N, C-alpha and C positions, 0 to 999 in steps of 0.2 A: 236554923233558916238564914239560909244568905242572902243578899238584899236582888241578886238574882234569881231565886226561889220565887219571892214575893211578886215579883214582877213580872211571873212568867202568868201570859196569857193565856188564854185558852190553841190548846194546836190546832184542832182543825182549822181554825180562825185564821190562824198565821199560813197553811198549807194555804188556803184561799186568796192570802193576803196575796203569796209570790207567785202562785198563778197569777193572778192580775196582772202583779209589776211585770212577771214576764211578757204576758202577750201585750202589755201599755206598748213595755220597755221595745223590744226584741232585743234584751242587751244583757252587759257582763260586769268584772270583777268590783270588786274596792276599788277606789280613786287610781290614778296613775301611782303607781306603787309606792307605797313612803314605810312599808312592813315589810316584814318575818312572821317566819312559823315556826314552831316543833312540834314535833314527830318524833313517833319511835314506840317502842313495842316490850310489853311488860312480856317477862315468862313465869311459865305456871300463875296466871292474871286468877285473882280471887274475885268472885261478887262481890260488888260492893266498891274497887279499888276505885282511885282518881289519881291521879296530876296536876297539882300545882306549881303555878307560875308563877314566880313572883319579880316582879321587875324592879332597876333602882330608881325606877323614875315612879314607884309606886303602882303600876301596873301590876293586877293581881288576878289571876283567872284558874279556878278549881274546873279539869276537862274528862269525863267520865273512860273507863279502859272499857273497851266494848270485847265481844264474848273473846274477840281472837286472840285478844292482848294489845290489841293496838288501839291510839291514842292522836288527836289531831287539835294544836291548836294553832288557829291562823290571824291574819289582820293583828300583830303585834306589834307594838312600836317598836321600830330599832333600839338596840342596846343591851345592856349586859342582865340577865337572870339566872335565880335559881329553880329550880327543876327539882319536884319532892314529888315520890311515891307515895300517897293517901291512903292508908287502910284505917279505919273503925275510928276517923277522922282527925288521924296521928300521922306525920311522917315518921316512913322506913326506911326510906333510902332518898340521898338528894346530889343532887350535881350543882356544885358551885360554876361561877363563873363562864354562862352560855350567851355566847354574843350571835348574837342575829343582824346578816347580814338583810339590805335591801334586798326583795325579790327571792329571797331564797329561805330554803327549814335548816334550821337545826336539830339533827337526827339524835335526841336521844335515847337510848336502849336502857332496862333497866334488864341483867340475867335473872334466871331464878334464882339464882347464888346469892344475888346482895341482896342481903334479908339480916336482921337482927341476926347475931349467930356465925354468917358465915365470914370466912375473912378478907373479904371485898373491903376496900378500901379503909377511913377509918370509924371510931365507933364511940360515939359521944351522945351515952344516956339510949342507949338501942336504935341510934339514927345512923345508919351507914353516911358520910359525908366523902366526895370525892370531886378531886376535879375532872374536867371532865374532858373527853377522850370523845372528839369526835369522827365519823367515820371520813375519808380520805377526800370524801368527794359525794359533791351535792346532789343525788339522784331525783330531787325531788322538781329539777328545770328542765324543758324545754328550749329554752332559747338561746343565743349568745353573749355572753354577758362578759364586760370586768367591773367588778366590782371594786374600787380603791377608797380606806378606812382611812379616818384621822390619821391613825400612827403613821400610816403609811407616808401618808401627805407631812408630818413633821418630819419622816426619814431622808425622802426622797430630793435631789436638788430638782424644783421644779419652778416655773416660771408659776406667778400667782391667780392664773384662771381657768374657767371651765376649760376651756379650751383645751390647752395643753397639759388637762390634766387627761382630758378623753385621749389625746394622743399615746396612752402608755397602752392603746389595746389596738391588739392587731385588726389590721388592715382597712384604720387611720391615717391620713393624711393632712399635713398643713398647707392652705394654700399662700402659704409663705410670704406674708404681709403683701399679699394682691390683692384680697378678701378682705378684712378686717372688721370686726364686729362694730355694727352700727349703735350700738349699748355702750357709753361707757363705760370701761375698766376689764373690758372683753381684750380675746386673743385676738389670730387668724382663726380664722373660718376650716372646719373639718370637712373632711371631705370621708364618708362611710360606705366604701362599698364600693369605688369609680361614680358616686351619686356628686354632687356640685353642691357650695357649704350652703348653699342657699334650702339644702333640703330635707335638715332637721327638724328635732321638735326638744328645746328646753323643759324640762321644770324642777321647780322648787316649793320643799313638801309636797309635793300632787298638782302644785298649780302650775300651768302652761305659762311661762315668763317666756317664751318666744319671742323678738322683733315682728312687731305688726304689720309693719308697713311693707317689707322688704325678706324677714326672714333669717337677717344676715346677724347672728349674735342674739343674747339677752343677758336681764338682767344679772349681774352674779351675786355671790353671797362676798361677806369676809371672809378670808380665807382659814383664819382660827374659829370660824361660826360650822363648815362643813363637817357634819359627822361621815357621811359616804358619799361618796358619787358614784351611782351604776351608769355603766358604759353599754348601750344595747347597740350592737353590729347587727344585727338580725334575729330572724323568729321567734320576733317578739309578742305578748298575747293581742288580745283582742280590744286589748284596751287602751293599749296605744292604738294611733292614728298620725290621720296630717304630717304625714315620713315617706319619704321613700328614701331618706339615705340610714340615720341612727337615731339614738335618743338620749342625751346628756338630761337624766336625773338624780339632783343632787338632793343631801337630806339634812338640812341642819338640826343643830346641836338640841339637847331639851336638858332640861336639870334634874337632877337627882338630890335622894337624899342627904347627899352632901354638899356642904358648899363648898364651891372654887371658884377661886379667880386668880385674874394673872394678866400681863401684857409680853408685847411680843417690841423687839426692835430688829432694823435689820438696816443695810447699807450699804450701793453700790459704787462707791466712790469714782469719779472719772475719772482719776490718776492711773485707777489699775484696770480700765478698760484699754484693749489694744487699739487703736486708730484704724478707722475703718479705712477700709481700702477705696482706693478712688476709681471712678469708671469712665472708663475712656474710649473714645467714638471707637464702633469695630468697623466700619465698613465705609466706600465712596470716599468724598472729597474729603473727611476730616479725620480718615480712618489713624488712630494711635494717640490724638488728642483730646485733652480734656475735657469730658461731657460734665461729669457732676465730682468736685475736689470737695472730698467727707476726710481728712483728714485730720481737722479737726475740729471733728463734730460726734464729740462723744457725750455725754450725760454723768448726771450725777440720779442715783434714784433712793428716798429713803420709805420708810414703812413704819408705821408705829402703831401698835393694836392692844387689845383689851378685853377679857368679857369678865363673866361672872357669871354664878348660875346657882342653883339648890334652891331647896324648899322654903314655901311662904307658910305654907301649914305642911308639917309633915304627912307624906302619904298621901295626901290631895293637891296641893296647889304647890307650882311648880315654875322658877321663874330662869331663863338665859337669855341673857344682852352681850353682844360683842359689838364693836367698832373698829374701825382703822380707815387710815389715812395715806394714801400713798403719794407721794410727792417727785416729780420729773423734772428736774430743770437739763436742759441742755441745749445744743447748736443744730442749723443744720442751715445747708447752702443748696441753693437755688441751683440749677443747667444753666453752662457756657450756649448761650445759644445762638452765638457766633465765634466761634474761634477764630476766625478772620479776622475779626474788630478787637484788639484790646477791650476798645473803649465802652464797648457793649455792655449797658445794667445788667448785673444782677441784684442778690440780697444773701443776707446771712441775718435767718433768724434765730434769736435766742428764746428760746419759749420755755412757757413751764407748765405742766397739767399736773391735775390735783384732783383724785379720787377717794373722796370719801363714802364709806360704806358703815352702814348702822345693818344689826339684825335682832331683833327680840320676837321671843316667842313665849308664852305663857301654855302651862298644861294644867287642864285640871279636871281629875279626878272626879269624874262630880258621887258617883257612885263606881262601885266594884265594874259593872259593868256597862256605864257611863261615860264618855272622855272627852271633854272639849280642848280642841287646839285652838290657839291663838298665834298669826305669825304676821311681822312686819318684817318688809324690809328693803333697803334704803342703795340703789349707786347711781352715783351720778360725775363723771368727769370733765371737768371745767380747767380748757385751758387760753391761755393769754402769751402775750411776748412783744418781742420789740423786731423791725426789720430796722438792717443799717445798708447801705450799698456797699457792693462787695466788687473787687477788680478781678477777674482772673487774669489782667496783666502782674497783677503784683502780688493776687492769691492773700489781698486783705482787706480790710474795712475801711469804708470812705464815704464822708457825707453823712447826711441825715439821716437821724436811727427816728423811725416813727411807728408804732405801735401797729403790733399786728389782730388780725380779727378775736373775740373772743367770742368762744363756743362752748356750751355745754349740752350735752349728750347724756340719757341717762332717767333713770326717774326713780318711782316708791309702788310699792304692792304691801297690799294687805289681802292676807287667809283666814278663813275660819274652817273647819274642820272638825265635824263630830263625828263619832262612833259608837256606835249602843250595839252593845252582846244581848240581842232580846233573848236564847236559850242559847243552849249547848251549840247548837247546830244552826246556830242562823244571827249574822250578823249584818246590819244595818252601816252607811256608809254616806254624810252629806259633806259639799264641798263647795263653798262660795268662795271667789279671789273678784281681787280687779287690780290692775294696775294701767298707772298713770307715765309718760312718758314725754320725754323733752328733747327738743334734737334744735336747740339756740343757736343761730352765730348773730353775733351784734357786728357792723364792719367799724371797730375801735381805729381809728385811725386811716379811713378811707377817704383817699381824694379823688371827687368824679368826675376830675379834671384829667386824671389821665386814663387814657386807654388801658386795656387789656390788650396784650401782642401778642401773634404768633407767628410764626414762620418770617423769622426778618430777615432771614439769611436770602430771602429773597425778592427784596425792595431792589426799585429802580434804581441800577449804579450810575447812573445818568445826575439822577435826582442825589442821591446820597454822597454821589463821589467815591463810593464804593465802604465805603461804611454807613453800617445798619444804625439807625436809629431804633433806639432802643428807654426801657424807664424804667421806674419800679413798683409800677402794682405787681400786684399779686393775688390783688381781691377779682374774680372772674363772675361772682355770680353773691347776690342778696335773698333773704332769706324772709319767711311771714315769722312777726316776734315769739310766738305761736304757735310754732310749728311744731309737732311730737305728733305722739299715737295711744290709742290704748288697749287694752284686753279685759273682758269681763268674760268671766268663768262658772258654769256651772253643774257638777257633777253629783250622782245619786248613783249608791251601789246597794245590792243585796246578798249576801252573801248565801248560798243556804245548804248545809252537807248531807247527804242521803246514802248513809250505807258507805259505797266505794263514791261515790260520787261526792265530787265540790263545782255546786253550779254557780256561778256568779252573773248576774241580769244587772244593766244600769242604764244611764243614762251619759251624755260626754259631752257641754255644750259649751261654745265660742263664740264671741262679737268681737274679731280684731277690727279696729276703726282707725282712721290716719286724722292729723287735723293740720291742716293747712299744706300739707307738704309740692312740694316745688317752688323753683326759683326763677328769680329773674336775674337775669342773667347777657350780659354785651360781650362778644368778640372781636378783632377782629384780626383777621387774619392774610398774608401776604402771600401771594404765588405770581408763576407767570407761564402761559402755556398761548403756541403761536394757533394752534387749534381749539376746536368747540373743549369748554368744561366737561360739560353733563349736557348731551343731549337728551336723555332719559326725560329731564326735569328744565328744557325749553333753552338752556344757559349754554350758546353758543360758545366763539372767540370773542377776545376781547378787543383784538385790532392792534392795531398798532406793532412795537414790540413783545407787545401779552404780556405786559407787566397790569394787575391787578390785586384787585385787593375786597375781602369778601367779610359782612359783618352781618355773624349768627345772634340771632335775638331770641332766645325763650321768656315767657313771660304770664303767670297762673300760679295760682295757690288753693288746693280745693283739699274737702276729706270723701272720702270714701270708707266704705265700711263692707267684710263679710259676715255672713251670718252662716254657724257653722254647728252644726247640729248630728250625736252621733245618737246607737239606739248598740247596744251588743251583750252578745248570748256567750256564754265559756262555760264549758267545761270540762274537769280535771277527773277523769276516771282512774281507781287505781285500778286494772284491771286482775292481775296479781299481785302478791306481796313483788313482785320486779319489774315487774311492766306498767308505767303508765300512761294513759293516752290522754294528750290535752285538745278538746276540737272546741273553736268558737266560729263564731260571724259577726262581724262588725258591718253597719248600718248607717253609712255618710249622707249627707243630705248640706250640699254648698250650696249658697246665692247670695251676690252680686249686688251692690249700689251704688250708683252714681252722686255724686256730688250733691244733689238737688233730690240724694234718696230711696230716687227712683232704682227698682229693682230692673237689671239688663241682662243677665243671666242666672239661671239655675242648675244644679244638676244633682239630679235626683237617685234614692235607690241605687249609693254606688255600695256592693256588697262583696266587702272582703271576707271570704273565708280563709282561718287559719287552723293549721292541724298539726300535731307536734307528739313526737314518745320520745320516754326516755327510756329505756332499759338498764335493769342492774342484772347484768349477767350471772352473775354468782352470789348474787345475793345478801352481799355482806361491803357492797359501796366501794370496791378495788376497778371494776371495768364497770363502763357506763356506755352502751353505744344508743347515741339521737340522734332523731332530725326534724326536718321541720320542711310547712310550706305554708304559702302563706302570699298575702297581695296585699296591695298598698297604696292607700290614693293620699291625694294632694288637691287642696283645692287653688282655684284660681287666686294668685296672689295679688295685693293688693296693688303693686306698685304696676299690673299687669292691668288693676282697671282703673288707676292715672290715667296709665298711658293712653288707655284705647277710650275710655268710657269719659272722660272731663273735656271739660272747653279751653284750652292752655292754647297761647302761641309758640311757635317754632317755625321762622322765618328765617330763610337765605338773603339777602341781596349784592348784588356782583356791582363791582364797581372800576373802571377806569381811574388814576386819579394822576395829577399835574404835580405835587409837590408834599410833603411831609414836613409837618409842624416836630419842632424840639422837641415836643413830647410823643414822637412818634406817631400819632392824627395823618393819616392823608392827608391832603387838599386837594379842592379842585376834582373832586366828585364827578363823577356819570356816569350812571346807574346803565348798564346793558344787560339786564335779567334778574330776576326774582323769582321764590317760587315760595310756598307753605311746605315743609317739610311733613311726610305723610298726613297730608292733609292737615294738620293742627294749624287753624285760619284762629284758634280766641275763641271760635263758637261752640257752645256744649254739641257733641251730636247728637240725634236722635241714637236716643237706650236703647229702640227696637230695633235699629240696626250694626252696632258696632258688633256684635260676635253671633257666631253663626246660633242655629235655632236650636239644633242637635247637639251642640257645644258641650262632649265630656268632658271627664275631670283626668287630669294627670294619673297614671297608676303605674303599679309594677310588680312582677310576680318574681318569685323566692325560692329555692330549692336550698334544703342546706342536709350532708349529713357529716358526722363525725362520732368520735370516740375519746374515750379521757378514759388510761387507765394507769389505777397505781404500782408504784415501781417497786417492791417493800415497801418500809415503814417511810421513808425520809421522799421520794422523788414521784413525781404527779406527771406522764407526759399525754401529748392528745395531737388527734389530727381530724382535721375536716376538711369539706367539700364544701364549695358553695356558689351558686348561679343564680344571676339577676336580672331581670330580662325586659325593658321597659317599654310595658304595650302601649301607650298613647298618653302624649303632651298634649298642652296648651301652651299655644304662644299668637304670636298677630302676623298675617300676612301682608302687605304692601301692597297698595294695587294702583302703584304710579303709571302702566298700561291701559288703564282703568278694563281690565277686561270680564271683572263682573256687571258691569253695564254693557262694554259691547254681547254681553251673554245675556244677558236679558233682554235688552234689544230686539237678537236674534226671536226668543222665546216666546215674546209678547207683541212682537210688531208695532215696538215703541220707537219712537221718536228721541235725541237729543233731548227736546224742550220738554218730553213729556216724562223724563226724568229728571228727580229733584234731588237727587243722591247725591251728599260730600262726593267728587273726583278725587282721585289720588289717596285715597284715605288708605286707613290699614284695618284689619277686621282679625278680631280674637279666633281661634279655627285651632281644629285638630287636623293638622296633616295627617296622611294616610290613610283618608278616610273622605267617602262624601259631604260635603259640608250644606245645609241650610241658610240662605243669608234674606233675610228680609231686605228689599228693596224701596228706595220711597219714591212712588210717582205723584203725575198729578189727577190720578183715580184712585189713590191708597198705596197700599202695599202689596208686593207680589211677592212668589218666592222665586229666588233661583239657585238650583241644585250647581253646585260646584266641587269638581272631582279632582285629585290630585293631576290629571292632566289636562286639565282646565286651564290651570295654575300654570302646569311645564312641567312639575315634578316629576320624577322616573322613579324615585324610589321612598316611602315615609321613613317616617323616625327610627330611630337602630339606634338603643344604648344598652350592648351586652357586657358583664360582667363576669369572671370566671377568675376562682381564686382556691386555693390549695393552701390551709394554713397548717403550720405542726410548733408543738410546743415542749419543753422540760422547763418544770420548775420545781424548788426545792423549799416546799413553807419554810417561813424563819421561827416556825413553832417548833422545829424539827432538829435543833442547833442553834450557834451560837452566829448563822447567818442565813439567808433567806433569797432565792435569787428567782429570774424568772425567763427565761430566751423563748426567744417567737421569732421566725421566718414564714414570710409569704410570698407565695409565688401566685401572680397576678396579672389578668389581664383587661383593661376598659376599652372598648371599640364599638365604633357606630359612626352616625352621622347628626348625632345630637351631644350637649354635652348637661342639658338638663335646663335648668331655672338659669343658669349662669356660660358663661361661655371668657374662660379663660383663658383663651389663644387671639382674643383681639379685643383680651383688658377691657371687656363691656359687662357694666356693675348695674345694667337694664335687667335686674330680674324679672322673670317673664316673658319676656317681649324683648326678647335678643332678636341680633340680627340674624339670626341661624332663620331660614321659611320666612323671610321677606319677601323673595322671588325668586325665582328657578335658576338664576344664575348662582349666587351664593350660596346655593347648594349643591352646584357641579362639583368633581371628587371631594366632597366634604366623608366621604368616609373612609375612617382610619382609627389611629388609638386616638382615645377619647384625653381632653388637656391632663385628668386627673390622674391617668395613667403611673404608675411605677413600678415596673415588672416586680422587680426585687423587693423586701425590704428585711430589717434586719431590727430585734426588738429589743436591748436587756436590761434589766432594772435588778439591785440589788444592795443587799445591807451586810456586815459584817462584824459583830461588834466583836473589840478587841479584850473586854474588858466592861464589868459595869458602867464605866465612864468613858471609854474610846469606842466608837463608832464612826464607819466608813462606809457611803453609801453612794450609786451613782447609777446613771441612764443614758444609755448609749443606743441611739438612733444611726440606722444606719440604710440607705435608699436607692435605688439609680433614678437614674433625672426623667423627671415628663417631656413629653418627646417636644421639641421644639417645627415653628411653625414656619412657615412661606406662605404671605402671602398678597399676591400682588395685582396687576390688573388683569382684567378678565382674556383669555382666547389667544391663541397661539401670535396674534398682533400684538401684542401688547402697545409698539408706537402710534396705534390708528387711533386716530379720536371718534373714526366712526362706528368703531365696533370692539373698544376697551373700554368703556364705562355703561354697559346696555342698561342698567337702572340706578346709575347714580352714587353706584356703591365704592369707585373709588382704587382703593389699592385693599379689599379685603374681599377677592375672589383668591379659592382654591386653584390659582396659578401666582408659578414663578416665574419670573424673567420667559414668558408665552411656553412654561411648560406644564400639565397638569401637577398641581401639587398636592396629595392628601397629608391629612394629618398623620404625620409621624413617617414622609419620607426623607427627608430632612435631619431624620437622625435623634438621639433626645438629646436633651441638659447632660453635663455631667452627674456622676455618684455624690452623696452629700453623707457628709459622717460628723453626726452629732455628739460628742463625750463630757458630758456632766457631772462633775466628782461631789462630793460633800463629806465635810470631816465634821464628829458632833463630840465635842467635853461634856458630860455632865460629873463634877465633881463629887466625891461622898460626902465632902463636908459640908455641903447644902441638902442633905437627903436626896441625892439629884433632881430634885425640883430645878436648878439653876441648870440653864445649858449652855452654853458658847459654840455657834455654827462658823463654818467658812466653807462656800461653795464657791465653784469655778464652773463658766457654763461655758461653752465651746474649745473646750482646753486644748485641743490642735487647735485654732483660729483658724478653719478655712472658713475661705467669705466668697464660695465656690455662687455663680447664677443660679438663681433657684425663678427667672421671667428674664424673657426679654421681647424686645420688640420685634415685632412679627410681617409689620408692611415692606413690602422693599420697595415697593412705589413710592415718590414724595406723591399723593393726592391730587394739593392746593399746585405743583408741577411737576404735570404727567411726562415729562421731557426726561427728565431728573430722577436718577434713584433716592427714594430713601435714604439720610445720611444718619438716622437711626436705624437703619436694619442693624438686629443682631445683637445689638448695645443693650447690655445689660438694666433691666427695670429697678430688680432687687435681689441683692445678696446676702448670700446668709449673716447673721449679727455676728460684728465680731466678739473675741473672750472679755468677759468681764467677770468679777468678783464681787460676791455679797458675803456681810458679816453679818453677822444676828447674834442675840441675848436673846433668849426665855425664861420667865421665872415662873410657876404656877403654884399660887398657893394650896 
């Protein structure tokens, strides 16, 4: 009798338990997927036959064959398996090398003639053994996914981050360095299906590793520790939530019954990197002048990694451990703030970034039916360097070298997962994990006597003699030493197979928290205006010749948290042998707490229906038609909570001046105006008033229909249509005109003295619907309903995305070469980009400048900043011989839309009307004309070609390999983003000298050498 049989509890008790859990959880499937399934049929099945599944990591399961000849084994850790047909306790037919992909199924069929005495496969003492031939298409999935295996990662020329791997999937686009991962070692954020890069979810071994503060990036695995990366671009299961973009799900490697160890070294020498293109002013006074000198801003990168894995106790206890350290040394030169002054100070930074990573995993097969997995992950980047004065007149360094800011970002996570196969039809999974991240910044070499200066070209020339005064200060803000964040996760899942149904119930709880987030900052910005500067905030004209300076101060660090709980239930119903229907629902509940741990808003009962189907048209897995519809919710971001519910200071003070010191500091100051930006006075706002009472969570609906067809034995083609519609968002509205207070006074007959609410404050709300706000008065709270019309909005939020995807694939298993070609035609449009607004370069996740007031939303409807109408992706591998291989990745995309943002209205030079709510050159007007997104055309197409050559000599049994990779072979360095402000906010009478100037270019060509040895 097996351990499983001995452990069998009463079946009726189990059924009652499942029923109780279903009612208690109303929930879904085993944790965020780290597993796969083996399914199939047995021809002419005999009573008592079973299927034995044995993994390289010691996992063993015996599952029965039903009366229809079908079997199914789910929740198997990914890996390689042997699958055997068992009769009378003995294997009579075996399939070797069955590889499971995360979230998918391997279909292994045993034909009626595949028995002893038949001619199928090899006969070994009455056991037929054959290599595995799986159907070309997985008909067991209804979602849209791309799974990249460790083998592909080793073959393709890729940057070594989860984000760069995700770009292999159709429908994904890079932020192009405009937004990068906040966690050390990560890449540039990825847009999925038109969403912003902060709307994705990341998982490692089932644990949510997404940045708990802003959702920008995640903890990273050592590259060699990645077993598989699953990229879900749509239609995903009810077990996934808290994302309306995509899901990046990584599964780390585990030890097997054979000891393996190896090392890898890679180098990218600066001498073989193409010179980065310089950036020049595109328009206005300095058009054609050098803005950023980059010709010598090259870098050297070295990476060293190693791993070891194997059995501590054969078939029971396994270890896998990997470590990696990436070091980059290079140079970057600051911008030329005043091309007219050859003595204007700039700096050249010699930096060093070090990114150590480690990964460790213990697999303990307690019994055949109980598995314990323990995982530890660490990824952290440390940055340091020295600054040297740089002269744009001589294009060389001079003067004193001082240390730069020392930063550390990243941290550690620990995960425990327990899986129990309670019966052949019942599987229980539990996961717990905790992640602690650091976001540390130490001002090495910071000189507090040097102010941080901006816009020095608008200093008073009668004081400077026509030569601007600057300094070498590069540090504008300081952070708390223990700044960081953390997340704690608990998942419980139960899977029950009931005939043709596989039902999953579970809970999925996260608690992302921030620790001492926020900076202390002080900047001095020079300007000139003969008229009023910001009438909306009471800042009139400076007088005289109009020269002034504004000192902007922020101060305050605090922590907030979000409690996220979800229950879900899902039924995978195999209606017929050819038709699979998946129906599920997820119920999310979110609660946000301020820095005093007081809850200020919650959104409960966020029901997300999910449904999908897969139709195996001919019953042989050669033509699959599939579809999916679903709803996806996002919690209020912790950055939204920090900005709206904590008490930090944000102040602007306006001065005239009579002199400028040698360090650029204005002297002889005379204040002529000041205000607290968005009501941030340094005092914590009343938690009862910061958000609308009926605040809802952001959500999006999605619809998918597609088909995949095998073209003979060697090719697969597919087509898919996707439509996404953003239904609701949360953001902040900033009431500089006190519209809420005015309506409250009218509704309740109150006076100004009777209202104690904070004037000019921002409130978290849902644009597009009526919001109920509490307003504090001397007699307690009253509730005021504000419609879109009350705020002045003429349209609610809109973000629609539609796409047509087509692909052609030649799997590598079908010959010496393999590859895939994807083409995506898509449009992303509306007036809301989601949690990030790339058009303004705004990193205020969840509190963007969109919806702050009605004026910034005029003419906002157009192409979204993440729109790329055409995308072509190609990746492939060709083996010339067992020793030589060439591979490549090609990405071609049309450019994102250009933006032109200027002063408000048809009279941009009139200070009485051009800045109605104090947002300067950030309205969708350009030189007096409406300027909706996309009106200015698109940025140029980008074409990225990366190639790799690998040599694995036979004398080393192909365990030793040498790699040569060339990235951006054609060395195009086209702009990925540009400055969009048309006017100078500090000097309203002047056009912005940076308008149209590139902010980000494609990286130059570089070369990477590598050597690998696997023992």
